[in-house]
VMD Tcl script that draws the C-alpha trace (Angstrom):
set ca {
  {-32.42 114.51 241.50}
  {-33.75 114.42 237.95}
  {-35.49 117.37 236.31}
  {-38.47 116.82 234.02}
  {-39.13 119.89 231.83}
  {-42.71 119.66 230.60}
  {-43.85 121.62 227.55}
  {-40.25 122.51 226.69}
  {-38.76 121.50 223.36}
  {-35.97 124.06 223.09}
  {-33.75 122.38 225.68}
  {-32.95 125.76 227.25}
  {-33.71 124.92 230.88}
  {-32.87 121.26 230.40}
  {-29.35 122.12 229.27}
  {-28.95 124.70 232.04}
  {-29.54 121.93 234.58}
  {-27.27 119.48 232.74}
  {-24.48 122.06 232.88}
  {-24.31 121.35 236.62}
  {-24.32 117.59 236.27}
  {-28.07 117.17 236.84}
  {-29.98 114.65 234.77}
  {-32.71 116.51 232.88}
  {-35.21 115.73 230.12}
  {-37.57 117.67 227.84}
  {-41.15 116.49 227.23}
  {-43.33 117.95 224.50}
  {-45.59 116.93 221.62}
  {-43.24 118.67 219.17}
  {-39.52 118.41 218.47}
  {-38.64 121.43 216.31}
  {-35.20 121.85 217.91}
  {-34.17 118.21 218.18}
  {-34.06 118.57 221.97}
  {-37.28 116.80 222.97}
  {-36.29 113.62 224.78}
  {-39.84 112.30 225.10}
  {-42.29 113.23 222.34}
  {-45.67 112.77 224.01}
  {-49.09 114.36 224.38}
  {-48.76 115.93 227.81}
  {-52.45 116.79 227.97}
  {-53.24 113.07 227.76}
  {-50.52 112.26 230.30}
  {-52.03 114.77 232.75}
  {-55.54 113.45 232.22}
  {-54.45 109.83 232.71}
  {-52.46 110.73 235.81}
  {-55.45 112.55 237.29}
  {-57.69 109.53 236.62}
  {-55.20 107.25 238.38}
  {-54.20 105.56 235.13}
  {-50.58 104.84 234.09}
  {-48.78 108.05 233.08}
  {-45.34 109.63 233.00}
  {-45.95 110.91 236.54}
  {-45.60 107.32 237.81}
  {-41.92 107.44 236.78}
  {-41.16 110.65 238.64}
  {-39.69 110.43 242.14}
  {-40.36 112.72 245.08}
  {-36.63 113.56 244.86}
  {-37.11 114.85 241.31}
  {-38.32 118.22 240.08}
  {-40.98 118.96 237.48}
  {-40.51 122.29 235.69}
  {-43.64 122.98 233.62}
  {-43.90 125.70 230.99}
  {-47.65 125.28 230.80}
  {-49.26 126.69 227.61}
  {-50.50 130.21 228.32}
  {-52.40 131.16 225.17}
  {-55.81 130.87 226.87}
  {-54.75 132.60 230.10}
  {-53.05 135.78 228.86}
  {-54.30 139.37 228.80}
  {-55.42 139.21 225.18}
  {-58.03 136.57 225.98}
  {-60.10 139.19 227.83}
  {-60.17 141.39 224.71}
  {-61.42 138.43 222.68}
  {-64.17 137.74 225.21}
  {-65.28 141.36 225.06}
  {-65.21 141.38 221.27}
  {-62.62 144.16 221.33}
  {-59.75 142.44 219.55}
  {-58.60 144.16 216.35}
  {-59.43 141.01 214.41}
  {-63.07 141.21 215.52}
  {-63.87 144.72 214.25}
  {-66.01 143.49 211.35}
  {-67.64 140.60 213.23}
  {-71.39 140.60 213.75}
  {-72.79 140.38 217.26}
  {-73.96 136.84 216.56}
  {-70.44 135.84 215.51}
  {-69.08 137.23 218.76}
  {-71.66 135.31 220.82}
  {-70.78 132.05 219.07}
  {-67.08 132.71 219.48}
  {-67.45 133.44 223.21}
  {-69.20 130.12 223.83}
  {-66.40 128.18 222.16}
  {-63.66 130.28 223.73}
  {-64.99 129.66 227.22}
  {-64.87 125.91 226.55}
  {-61.22 126.20 225.52}
  {-60.32 128.23 228.61}
  {-62.18 125.73 230.80}
  {-60.31 122.83 229.18}
  {-56.92 124.42 229.90}
  {-57.98 125.45 233.40}
  {-59.00 121.86 234.16}
  {-55.64 120.61 232.94}
  {-53.54 122.97 235.04}
  {-55.57 122.05 238.14}
  {-55.27 118.34 237.35}
  {-51.48 118.68 237.06}
  {-51.29 120.33 240.47}
  {-53.64 117.74 241.97}
  {-51.45 114.91 240.64}
  {-48.36 116.46 242.22}
  {-50.23 117.12 245.47}
  {-51.38 113.50 245.68}
  {-47.94 112.09 244.87}
  {-45.90 114.66 246.80}
  {-44.02 115.66 243.65}
  {-42.02 118.90 243.49}
  {-43.38 121.21 240.81}
  {-42.41 124.63 239.47}
  {-44.74 126.13 236.85}
  {-44.08 129.18 234.68}
  {-46.68 131.44 233.04}
  {-46.93 135.13 232.07}
  {-47.84 137.65 234.75}
  {-50.36 140.47 234.42}
  {-53.31 141.88 236.32}
  {-55.71 140.31 233.82}
  {-54.02 136.91 233.65}
  {-56.68 134.27 234.17}
  {-54.80 132.34 236.87}
  {-54.09 135.54 238.80}
  {-57.80 136.35 238.98}
  {-59.41 132.92 239.11}
  {-57.15 130.52 240.97}
  {-56.70 129.48 244.58}
  {-52.89 129.21 244.42}
  {-50.54 132.21 244.38}
  {-47.17 132.44 242.63}
  {-43.99 132.37 244.73}
  {-41.96 134.52 242.33}
  {-42.96 137.35 240.00}
  {-40.30 138.55 237.55}
  {-41.52 141.86 236.14}
  {-38.71 142.40 233.62}
  {-36.80 139.32 232.51}
  {-34.30 141.45 230.56}
  {-32.71 142.41 233.87}
  {-31.71 138.77 234.35}
  {-30.38 138.28 230.83}
  {-33.44 137.46 228.73}
  {-34.52 138.80 225.34}
  {-37.90 140.23 226.31}
  {-39.48 142.02 229.24}
  {-42.33 139.47 229.47}
  {-43.42 139.73 233.13}
  {-43.54 136.16 234.39}
  {-44.82 134.33 237.45}
  {-43.62 131.05 238.94}
  {-45.60 128.74 241.21}
  {-43.74 126.37 243.55}
  {-45.53 123.29 244.88}
  {-44.01 120.96 247.49}
  {-40.80 123.01 247.38}
  {-39.65 126.54 248.13}
  {-37.53 128.89 246.01}
  {-33.94 129.38 247.08}
  {-32.67 132.91 247.67}
  {-29.13 132.57 246.36}
  {-27.14 135.60 245.25}
  {-25.67 135.52 241.74}
  {-23.15 138.33 241.46}
  {-21.49 138.03 238.06}
  {-22.53 140.56 235.38}
  {-24.96 139.62 232.66}
  {-24.52 140.01 228.93}
  {-27.38 142.33 228.12}
  {-29.46 141.00 225.21}
  {-32.77 142.76 225.90}
  {-34.97 143.82 223.00}
  {-36.81 147.11 223.61}
  {-38.89 147.35 220.44}
  {-42.60 147.23 221.30}
  {-44.52 144.06 220.39}
  {-46.57 145.72 217.65}
  {-43.46 147.19 215.97}
  {-41.26 144.12 216.00}
  {-40.19 142.34 212.82}
  {-38.48 139.02 212.25}
  {-35.16 140.89 212.41}
  {-35.88 141.61 216.08}
  {-36.68 137.97 216.75}
  {-33.90 136.33 214.74}
  {-31.48 136.63 217.69}
  {-33.49 133.92 219.47}
  {-32.59 131.34 216.82}
  {-36.25 130.57 216.07}
  {-37.47 130.29 212.49}
  {-40.75 132.16 212.98}
  {-42.20 134.91 215.17}
  {-44.63 132.65 217.02}
  {-41.85 130.35 218.23}
  {-39.46 133.25 218.87}
  {-41.89 134.88 221.30}
  {-41.71 131.82 223.54}
  {-37.91 131.54 223.53}
  {-35.86 132.11 226.66}
  {-32.18 133.07 226.58}
  {-29.86 130.38 228.05}
  {-28.32 133.06 230.26}
  {-31.69 133.70 231.91}
  {-32.33 129.99 232.46}
  {-28.89 129.51 234.01}
  {-29.28 132.44 236.39}
  {-32.83 131.44 237.34}
  {-31.97 127.89 238.37}
  {-28.92 129.02 240.32}
  {-30.85 131.74 242.11}
  {-34.06 129.89 242.88}
  {-33.72 126.14 242.28}
  {-30.30 124.68 243.07}
  {-28.51 124.58 246.38}
  {-25.59 126.96 246.16}
  {-22.96 124.28 246.77}
  {-24.05 122.51 243.56}
  {-23.02 125.37 241.27}
  {-20.69 127.63 243.27}
  {-17.48 125.74 242.33}
  {-18.39 125.03 238.72}
}
mol new
graphics top color blue
foreach p $ca { graphics top sphere $p radius 0.5 }
foreach p [lrange $ca 0 end-1] q [lrange $ca 1 end] { graphics top cylinder $p $q radius 0.2 }
display resetview
């Protein structure tokens, strides 16, 4: 089995898999951490694959696993505030400005929604195993407007060794999550400061150079526990 981590440039999950002797690669359009093995425009790869044109998906076997950290910026809770014109940044906007903004925002949401569906269609057609991660909330766009339900919802990632609470959902396609038990204690690294009160000092523990990147970081401990609990057969990691 090979693992193809799409939209990951930190190497966090990639290296967690490699720790157990599994070949794994990161794919992203950026390489800020020097961990991206294939610098490529994944949106173009998805579109080509959907159209039946040559793409990276042609090189992925049905024995492999795709782990996609699909961009969530147009699916999260805050997007609903922007649509309603209730974001703090919109307080001084005219009604006409809000109308214009809504038209363009809907196009962006539609573009991302098309891409996530195309990715799942590609994997359905080819029988490829896919796990996709995205934030979880009642207002999340994919929770309200999608035909496919998540297999796992993690409501507080700090309990499994991550930095932030960040409720998260995981979709499994052409595979099922394991239910392994991981008993060893975690090193608690959770940050409790509320989003609006955090400073760069709160985020510096992630190793990122700016707040935007830091918010997307996942602790290696969390990645390791997640793949052992839900992805890998227990005999692969039990004797490591």
